[in-house]
C-alpha positions, 0 to 999 in steps of 0.5 A: 475526513478527519481520521482518514487524513492522518491514517494515510500516514500508515501506508506511507510508513510501511511503504518507506520501511519496505523500500528501506528494507526495515520491514519484511512483512514477517510480523503476522505470519501471513504472506508478506504481500497480504501483510503489506495489503493490510496497511491500506485497509484502515484508510480505505475503511475510515474513508468510506465510513466518513466520505462515502465510496465515491469520494473515497475513491477520488481522494484515496485512490492511491490506497486502493491502488496499493490493495490492487498491486499487493494482490497482484504481487501475491500471485506474481511474486518473484520470490516463489520458485515457480514464478521466474518471469518476474524480477525482484527489481519490479516488485521493490519498484512497485513499493517505491512508486507506491511510497511516492504516490502516497507521499504525494497524496499526503502533500495534497491533502495537507496542502 
């Protein structure tokens, strides 16, 4: 749990920068939701290697939720002209909620 407990800061910083509108997911040239998803993969992979899948899901379930939500927003993005059903407020609220959940996870791990 040594490495994965510090890697959880990656998605937190990413979420915080998205909410503050500093980072727009335009570094790699892939869809932004997939780029946002990549910030969660180091903590997931390292926690599976260090702890196993069951304990990884138990401790880092917020990272798994982040991956699921980024896949959801890729298909339901309010920025696509074909998808007028969603509003971008829902999109950014999701990022704000994830930021708070990851912060709480960090708090619980280092308590």
